[in-house]
N, C-alpha and C positions, 0 to 999 in steps of 0.2 A: 505493498499499500504506501507505503515511504519512497518507493523509487517513483511509482506512478504517479505520486503529487509533485514530485519534484518536476515532471514531464507537462503535469496540468501548470505549473506554474510559468513553466517557459511559454507554453501555448497562453497562457493568457496573458503575457508580454506581448509576443507576436497580436493577440486580438487586438489591444491597445491601439499597437500602431495601425492596424486594417483598420480599426473604426476610427481612428484620425482620418486617415487615407478617403474612407466610403464618405464620410463627411465633407470633404475638401471636392471630390469630383462630384458629387450630388447635387451640390450648391448651384442656384439658378442665375450663374453667371456669366460673363463670355469666355469661350471657349479656352484662351488664355491664363485667363484668372482663376479657372476651375482646375488646371495642371496645376498652376502654383501654389494653390491651395491643395492639392490632393498629393504633391508631392512635398512640401514645405511644411504642411502639420504634422506629418510622422517624423522628417527629418529632423523638428522641435523637440520632439518626445526621444527620439534617439540621442539626441542630444542631451540631453536634461537626463537621460540613464546613463548615458556614459560618463558624464560630469558626478552624477549622486546615487545611483544607483545599482550599477554592477561590482563586482568582485571586484576591478582592480580601476575602479572610481577615482577622478583626481581628488574628491574631496568626499570621502567615506562620512556616511552618515548611522548611527547610531541611535537607541533606544525610543524615544519620542519621537524628534525628528527623524528617524527611519518611518515610523507609522507615516507622520505628514504626510511627508515627500511620496508615499505608498499610495495614500488616500489621495492626494494630488494627481499623482501619475496614473493610477487603474479608474479612479473615478474621471480623469479625460476622454478615455477612452469609452465610459460609460456616456458625458455629455456629448460626446461624437456622434452615438449611437442617438440619443434624443433629441437633438437639432437634425440630426439628418431623416428624423420621422420615423426611426424603426423601434418604436418603442417596446416591443415583444423583444428584439435581441438584447435592446439594453437593460431589460430586467433579468435575463438570460445568463447576459454575461455579467451585470452584478452579482447574482446569487454563485457563479461557480466560482469570483473572483474572491468574495466572503467566504465560502467554504475553503476554498487551498487554502487562503492565506491564515486560515483559524488552526487550521489541520497545521501547515509548516512552521508555527509558532508555538502548538504544542508540542512538535515533533522534534523541536527546534532546528528548523530547514532553513 
């Protein structure tokens, strides 16, 4: 179960990026701007993860700061789905994130 949860943790990281891209590409704007948003939103999340979230992060976060960062980071994925009108997916993504992150904390992952 612990190994499976590590896989789920990785997949929800990718899911947040996909949600941000989906939000950008589904905006009702000119095509070049949609491409900019669709590629730029995940790029911003990747940069934030590299700086604060990854194992090799430039600025390591721990404790309450880490919890806050992850709430904002994964919350951005949920918010992107809500803003794109994918309410069911947003609820499902939020539920999977909550369960997986809770298990990770309990299991010390």
